[in-house]
C-alpha positions in Angstrom: 111.6 -51.6 -8.2 108.1 -52.5 -9.5 106.9 -50.1 -12.1 103.2 -49.2 -12.4 101.5 -49.0 -15.7 100.4 -45.7 -17.1 96.7 -46.2 -16.4 94.9 -44.5 -13.5 94.6 -47.5 -11.2 94.8 -46.9 -7.5 98.1 -47.6 -5.8 98.2 -51.1 -4.3 100.1 -52.2 -1.2 100.8 -55.6 0.3 100.6 -55.3 4.1 102.0 -57.8 6.6 99.2 -58.4 9.0 99.6 -60.1 12.4 96.2 -59.4 13.6 97.6 -57.1 16.3 96.8 -53.4 16.8 99.9 -51.9 15.0 99.6 -53.9 11.8 95.9 -53.3 11.6 96.3 -49.5 12.1 99.0 -49.4 9.3 96.4 -50.8 6.9 93.7 -48.5 8.0 96.0 -45.5 7.6 96.5 -46.4 3.9 92.9 -47.3 3.3 92.0 -43.7 4.4 94.3 -42.4 1.7 92.4 -44.5 -0.9 95.2 -47.1 -1.4 94.1 -50.6 -2.2 95.5 -53.0 0.4 96.0 -56.7 0.1 97.1 -58.2 3.5 99.1 -61.3 4.0 99.2 -63.2 7.3 102.0 -65.6 8.0 101.3 -68.7 10.0 104.0 -70.6 11.9 104.1 -73.5 14.4 105.2 -71.1 17.1 102.2 -69.2 18.3 101.4 -66.9 15.3 98.8 -69.3 13.8 95.4 -67.4 13.8 93.6 -70.8 14.0 95.0 -71.4 17.5 93.4 -69.7 20.5 96.7 -69.6 22.3 98.3 -67.6 19.5 100.2 -64.4 20.0 98.0 -62.8 17.3 94.3 -62.8 16.9 92.2 -63.7 13.8 92.6 -60.8 11.4 89.5 -61.7 9.3 86.9 -59.7 11.4 88.9 -56.5 10.8 89.3 -57.3 7.1 85.5 -57.8 6.9 84.7 -54.6 8.8 87.1 -52.4 6.8 87.0 -54.1 3.5 90.4 -55.5 2.6 91.6 -59.0 1.5 93.7 -61.3 3.6 95.9 -64.1 2.2 97.1 -66.8 4.6 100.7 -68.1 4.0 102.2 -70.9 6.1 106.0 -70.6 6.6 106.3 -74.1 8.0 109.8 -75.6 7.5 111.4 -72.3 6.3 110.6 -70.8 9.7 111.9 -73.8 11.7 115.2 -73.6 9.8 115.8 -70.0 10.7 115.1 -70.8 14.3 117.7 -73.4 14.3 120.3 -71.4 12.3 119.5 -67.6 12.3 122.0 -65.6 10.3 121.6 -62.6 12.7 121.2 -64.6 15.9 118.5 -65.1 18.5 117.1 -62.5 20.8 117.0 -63.0 24.6 115.4 -66.4 24.1 114.8 -68.4 20.9 113.4 -65.5 18.8 115.2 -64.9 15.5 113.5 -61.6 15.0 115.7 -60.1 12.3 115.8 -63.3 10.3 112.1 -63.7 10.8 111.4 -60.2 9.4 113.6 -60.9 6.4 111.9 -64.1 5.6 108.4 -62.5 5.8 109.4 -59.6 3.7 110.9 -62.0 1.0 107.6 -63.9 1.0 105.6 -60.7 0.8 107.7 -59.4 -2.0 106.9 -62.6 -4.0 103.2 -62.0 -3.5 103.6 -58.2 -4.3 105.2 -59.1 -7.7 102.6 -61.8 -8.3 99.7 -59.4 -8.0 101.4 -56.4 -9.4 101.3 -54.3 -6.2 103.5 -51.2 -5.8 105.0 -51.5 -2.3 105.0 -53.3 1.1 103.6 -52.1 4.4 104.3 -53.2 8.0 103.0 -52.0 11.4 106.5 -51.7 12.9 107.1 -48.9 15.3 110.6 -47.5 15.7 112.0 -48.6 19.1 109.2 -50.9 20.1 111.1 -54.1 19.8 114.7 -54.1 21.0 116.1 -56.5 18.4 114.4 -55.9 15.1 112.8 -52.4 15.3 115.8 -50.2 15.9 116.6 -47.4 13.4 119.7 -49.2 12.1 117.9 -52.5 11.7 115.3 -51.4 9.2 117.7 -50.7 6.3 119.6 -53.9 6.9 116.4 -56.0 7.0 115.1 -54.4 3.8 118.4 -54.9 2.0 118.7 -58.5 3.0 115.1 -59.1 1.8 115.7 -57.4 -1.5 113.0 -54.7 -0.9 115.1 -51.6 -0.2 112.9 -48.4 -0.4 109.7 -50.5 -0.9 108.7 -51.0 2.7 106.5 -48.3 4.2 106.1 -48.2 8.0 103.2 -45.7 8.3 103.2 -45.5 12.1 106.8 -44.3 12.2 107.3 -43.0 8.7 107.9 -39.4 9.6 110.9 -40.5 11.7 112.4 -42.5 8.8 113.8 -41.6 5.4 111.1 -41.2 2.6 110.4 -44.5 0.8 109.9 -45.0 -2.9 106.0 -44.9 -2.7 106.3 -41.6 -0.8 108.8 -40.2 -3.4 106.5 -41.2 -6.3 103.5 -39.6 -4.7 101.6 -42.9 -4.2 101.4 -42.1 -0.4 100.9 -38.7 1.3 103.7 -38.5 3.8 102.0 -35.7 5.7 99.2 -38.1 6.6 101.6 -40.7 8.1 102.8 -40.7 11.8 105.8 -40.4 14.0 105.1 -43.0 16.7 108.1 -44.2 18.7 108.9 -46.5 21.6 106.9 -49.1 23.6 104.0 -46.9 24.7 100.7 -47.8 23.0 98.8 -44.7 23.9 99.2 -43.0 20.5 98.1 -46.2 18.7 95.0 -46.5 21.0 94.1 -42.9 20.3 94.5 -43.5 16.5 92.4 -46.7 16.8 89.6 -44.8 18.4 89.8 -42.1 15.7 89.7 -44.7 12.9 86.8 -46.7 14.4 88.9 -49.7 15.4 87.4 -50.8 18.7 88.2 -54.5 18.9 91.9 -55.4 19.2 94.1 -57.5 21.5 96.0 -56.2 24.4 99.8 -56.4 24.1 101.0 -59.9 24.7 104.8 -59.5 24.4 105.3 -61.1 21.0 105.4 -64.7 19.8 106.0 -67.8 21.9 109.7 -67.8 21.0 110.2 -64.8 23.2 108.8 -66.6 26.3 111.5 -68.1 28.5 109.7 -71.3 29.4 108.6 -72.1 25.9 112.1 -71.2 24.5 113.7 -73.5 27.0 111.5 -76.4 26.0 112.2 -75.7 22.3 115.9 -75.5 22.8 115.9 -78.8 24.6 113.8 -80.4 21.8 116.1 -79.2 19.1 119.2 -80.2 21.0 118.1 -83.8 21.3 116.1 -84.0 18.1 117.0 -81.5 15.4 114.2 -82.8 13.1 111.2 -82.9 15.4 107.8 -84.2 14.3 105.0 -81.6 14.2 103.2 -83.1 17.2 106.4 -82.6 19.3 106.4 -78.9 18.5 102.6 -78.6 19.3 103.3 -80.5 22.6 105.6 -77.7 23.7 102.6 -75.6 24.5 101.0 -77.9 27.0 101.8 -79.8 30.2 104.8 -80.3 32.4 108.0 -81.4 30.5 110.7 -83.7 31.7 113.8 -85.0 29.9 114.3 -88.5 31.2 117.3 -89.4 28.9 118.8 -88.2 25.7 116.4 -90.6 23.9 113.2 -89.9 25.8 111.2 -87.1 27.2 107.7 -87.0 28.7 104.8 -84.5 28.8 102.4 -84.7 31.8 99.0 -83.0 31.5 98.0 -80.5 34.1 94.2 -80.5 33.6 91.4 -82.1 31.6 91.9 -79.7 28.6 95.6 -80.6 28.4 94.9 -84.3 28.8 92.5 -84.1 25.8 95.1 -82.1 23.8 97.8 -84.7 24.5 95.5 -87.5 23.4 94.5 -85.6 20.2 98.2 -85.2 19.3 99.2 -88.9 20.0 99.4 -91.4 17.2 99.1 -95.2 17.3 102.8 -95.6 18.0 102.9 -93.4 21.1 103.0 -94.7 24.6 100.5 -93.1 27.0 100.0 -93.4 30.8 97.3 -92.7 33.4 96.2 -93.8 36.9 92.8 -95.5 36.6 89.9 -94.8 39.0 91.2 -91.4 40.2 91.9 -87.9 38.9 95.0 -88.4 36.8 97.1 -86.7 34.2 97.7 -88.2 30.8 101.4 -88.7 30.2 102.9 -89.1 26.7 106.4 -90.5 26.0 108.4 -89.1 23.1 111.5 -90.7 21.5 112.7 -94.2 22.2 112.1 -95.0 25.9 114.1 -97.6 27.7 112.5 -99.7 30.5 114.0 -97.3 33.1 112.4 -94.4 31.3 109.0 -96.1 31.3 109.2 -96.8 35.0 110.3 -93.2 35.7 107.4 -91.8 33.6 104.9 -94.1 35.5 106.3 -92.8 38.8 105.8 -89.2 37.7 102.3 -89.9 36.5 101.4 -91.4 39.9 102.9 -88.3 41.6 100.6 -85.9 39.7 97.5 -88.0 40.2 95.0 -87.9 43.1 96.7 -91.2 44.3 100.0 -89.4 45.1 99.7 -90.1 48.8 99.6 -93.8 48.4 102.7 -95.8 48.9 102.2 -97.9 45.7 100.1 -96.8 42.7 98.9 -98.8 39.7 99.6 -96.9 36.5 98.1 -98.0 33.1 100.3 -97.9 30.1 98.3 -97.8 26.9 98.2 -97.0 23.2 95.5 -95.7 21.0 95.1 -99.1 19.3 94.0 -100.6 22.5 97.2 -102.2 23.8 97.3 -102.0 27.6 99.3 -103.2 30.6 99.8 -102.0 34.2 102.8 -101.1 36.4 102.9 -100.7 40.1 105.2 -97.8 41.2 105.9 -95.4 44.0 105.0 -91.8 43.3 108.0 -89.8 42.4 109.5 -87.5 45.2 109.8 -83.8 44.6 113.6 -83.9 44.2 113.2 -86.5 41.4 110.8 -84.2 39.6 113.2 -81.3 39.9 116.1 -83.4 38.6 114.4 -84.2 35.3 112.2 -81.1 34.7 112.8 -79.0 31.6 112.6 -75.5 33.0 113.9 -72.0 32.5 116.9 -71.4 34.7 118.1 -67.9 35.5 121.5 -66.8 34.4 123.4 -67.5 37.6 122.1 -71.2 37.6 122.8 -72.0 33.9 126.3 -73.5 34.6 124.8 -76.1 36.9 122.2 -77.0 34.3 124.9 -77.3 31.6 127.0 -79.6 33.9 124.1 -81.8 34.6 124.4 -85.4 33.3 121.0 -86.8 32.2 121.0 -90.5 33.3 118.4 -92.6 35.1 118.9 -92.8 38.9 120.1 -96.4 39.7 119.0 -95.9 43.3 115.4 -95.1 42.4 113.0 -97.5 44.0 109.9 -98.3 42.0 
């Protein structure tokens, strides 16, 4: 346990800040008690990066500026990818390692707490809000695994939980904390209005790892490539995804914005495709494509272009360094798209997906 000095300095807390309503409210509740709060925001490659407009969290800096607290940004990077691949406490419904995630974040926050000489940690967790990591029996296990037993204050549900060390030491007035419980956000919204917090995101269901489609794409990527490049992880957020072979997958853009994103993520080694002269997706090939993969990718590119009704379509294959050649192919039929598409399959269809053998179709006419 971190010991305070005998001087009269204000208590200091390190708060885990996602940018969402609950974590912001937890900070404001402590600021109202005169506690000095240093927030820490964790960035990952999976939707919680505040620099990304598709993130599950919003930029916390405006709230920090309005209410006067500091925010430190900390990227978890490879540490987070490792717990996704091998979570000690398992995944949730999809690819979300919620318990391991909280443990990792609390460990990192503890290091920061000790570095700046803070007294305790704060989170915006609400009892019963998340089915995997915010159950009553989970909080003690998470804190114990992170080495922060008694030091984690959860102000929004504190009155429903045992008193923490900062409460026992009189650093925090327990009577001014709350007893929120469950998934409803009405109490939080009322508190936000009372505290002058009028700009916060609507509930979005958590990080990308909880989304079935994204989780399916990530599971496929890690299955065939346990050490993916960063661009492959970023590509999971855009386009249509197809697994052509164990060595190759493609991403086909759905609109101009996604086409631009695909090109921005490509490097000089990547093979790209488009249909010239008409509205066309940009397709990127990942892995080591065989000739059959290249022909199949070209056929799919033609299918999603404005030339899809033509019998034969010319598809350009190019690289960022200017290399270019053309292929003439038939647009892929719908059953071919379904055969190779990486998609979320409901429980009763999973066995058929597991039994599927991914091999190029020798009867395919291009």
